[in-house]
N, C-alpha and C positions, 0 to 999 in steps of 0.2 A: 766812192768816185773822185778821185782826184785831177783839177785842172793844172796845167803847165805854168809856170811862173810867167808873170807880164811885167811888162815895162814899168819900172819903180819908181823913175824919176819923178814923180809927182806924189808919191806917195806919204802919210804923214811919217815925221820923224819917230822910228820905234826901234833904232838901229843900237842904241847908248848901252853900252856893258851895263851898266847900274840897271837899266829897267829889267835885262836878262837874269840878274843876281835879286832883283827884287821879285820877278814872277817866282823865282826858285823858293824863296822864302815863303811866299802869300801861298805855295801852293799846301803845306802844310797848315794852316790856318782856316782849318774844316769848317769849324763854325762863326766864321764871316764870311766865308763863302756859301753856307747855307742859309743866313742872313740875309746877306744882300740877294741871293736868287730868289728867296722867297718874297722879297719885295716884288720881282719882275714875274714871278710865275701866275699870276692872276691875268696876266694882259697876254701870255704866249699861248699859241694854239699849238693844232698838230704839226704846222709847216714853218718852221723857226729857223731865222737866220743869224750871229753872230757875226758881228764887223770886230775885228780886232781879237780873232779867238787865239792869239797867243799859243802858250803851249797846250790849252784845254783847261785850264782850270774851271772855266765855267761853261764849258760847251760838254764836257763832260754830263751835265746835269740833261741837257737837253736830247741827248744821242737815243733815247728811250722812245723819241717820237716818230712819227710817222716818216718824216724828212727834216734832217737837220744840214744846213748849211754854213759852214764857218769859213769866213774868209779873214787873211791875214798876211798885209805887206813885207813883213821883212822876212827873207828865206829863211833864217837860222832857226826862228821860231817856230816857221811853216814846216821846217822840216821836222820837228819834234811832233806838232802836232798831227804831223802826216803818219809818222810813227805808231802814234796811239790810236787813231781813228781812220786811217785810211783804208783798212781792210773790209769795214763795215758798211753794208749794201746799200745802208739807208741814209749814209754821209756823202756828200758833195763839200771837196775841202777847195777851195778858192787863192793862191799865190796871188793877190792881185790887191787892188783898189776900187773905191767907186769913181774914180774919174776913168778908169779902163771901159770901153765900150763893150768890149767883149765879157767882163766881169757883170756888168747891167743885167747885159743877155741873158747871161746864167741866172742870174737871181729872176729874172721875169720867168723863164722857162721853169723854174722850180715850184711857179705859181705859190710864191709865200703869203702866208697869212699874218704873219707877226713876227719882229726882229728885236733884237736886243744890243746893248752896248755898255759894257762895263770899264770905266776908265780907260775910254779912246776918245770921245770926242775933244778933249782937252789937247791930244796930240794934233790935232787938224787945224791947217792955218783959215782955211774957208769951212767953216763949222756949219753954214747956213747951207752952203751947197752940199755937203756930205748929207745932212737931215733931208734936202729935197729929193738926193738920188736913194734916198731908204723910203722915202713917199713913192717914189715910182715904181719902185722895187713889189712895196706891199700892195699897194694899189687901195683903193677904194675900200673902209671899213678895215682896212689892215690896222694892225696896232704895235707901237713903239714902244720900249722901257729902255730909259737913259742911267745912268748911276756913273756921276762926275765929281771930282773934286769939287769942293766949296769953298766960297770967301776969299779973294784975290789979297786981304789981310795977313794971312799965313801961308804965302806963295813964298818959300824960301829955296834954299841949297837943293833940297831932295828933288822939287818940282824941276829945277833945272838940270839937274843930274838924270833925268829919266825922261826929259826930253817934254816936259809941258808946255802949253804956249800959253795958258789961263787957267785960272780956278773960276767958279761960276757964282753969281747970287741967284737965288729963284727966280726973283722977276726976268734978268738975261736972257735964262734957258727957257724962260715959257715963249717970251716974247720968240724966240728964234725957233723953237716948236711950232709957235702959230703961224710964222712965217713962212715955212714951209708946209703947211696945209695941213697940220695936226693939231685937233681939238684937245687940250690939255686936260685929262682927268685926274691926275694925279701930280703932286707936288710937295715934295716935303725935304727937309735936311735929315741928315743920317749921322748917328755917331760921335754925341756931342763929347764922351771923353775924347775920343780922336781929335778932336780939335786941337786940345791944350797938347797935346802928346805930339802932335805934327808939328804945332809952334815951336815946343823946346826944341823938338829933333831937329828941324829944318832953319829955324830964324835964331835961336838962341847958341845949340851946338854946331849948327851950322853942318851936321851930317849929311850925305850923299845915299845914304843907306838907311833901312831902319835900324833904329838904335839897339844894340845890344844882340844884332843881329838874331838867328832861328829862333835862339834860346829862349830870347826877351818876346819875341813875336809869337813862341808859342803859350808863353806864361801868361800876355795880353789875351789870347784868344780863348785859352779857358777860364781864366780868372774874372776878365772885365766885357767880353762881349756877349756870353750869354745873360746875366743881369741888364745890361745896357739895351740887349735885344728887347727883352720882356716889358720892360720899363717904356721903350720907344713904340713898341707894338701899341700900348695904352694910351698913348702921350706924346705927340712928335716935337721935338725939339727945336726953341725959337734959333737955335745955329747948330753947325758938327760938323765935320769933317769933310761931309759926303753930301750930295746931294741927290734925291729921287724924283724923276720925272716921268711919266707915261701919257699917251696920247693916240687919238684913234683919227687914222687918218679919212679926211673931209672926201 
């Protein structure tokens, strides 16, 4: 089921051409996708919403659920999302954002038990308001899994190119989740090698897209991600390129 496009004047800035190119490159990074989804999976139920579903890289992981709702404010990305999943009877796709009253109404009608966001919250100016809207949508006992870029110290050219407003530290995001009425049950950094790769790419090389393009991303995905995932499953690193936080609505 597809909802018609809404007024996007207050939507997060996801219209950067670089963002579209980055999403296209990351579509082929299946080891990375599987890893970050595995972090969220224990907190997701049968009726899941993804905010900022993009072209469906992560959304494809939940379309086997009882009901999957994909929210995407960018009309161009939404068109691709609709082409991929619009015919599925157990999905609802909405071109809108959490400041649209009709979007929130759609989410409440979906009787969601969980929600997920992957590299989206950092695009939203008022991130606490977005978290509160999700809390309202999932209701008491509902769960939220959030994956965001970490450490303002490596904010660089690529962050600006794809429309990032910020990168997070663990304490900051935990406090914001709690302010939005979530009890935080998991919070840890992810992808230690990626921290250095992002620093070099965005702060040293000042690149606006993944260094080396699709070929280098593919090599990194095959050679670096599997052993990193294995190590970090056993021991969470003290810092990393990204941050994962999960919470349960009070």
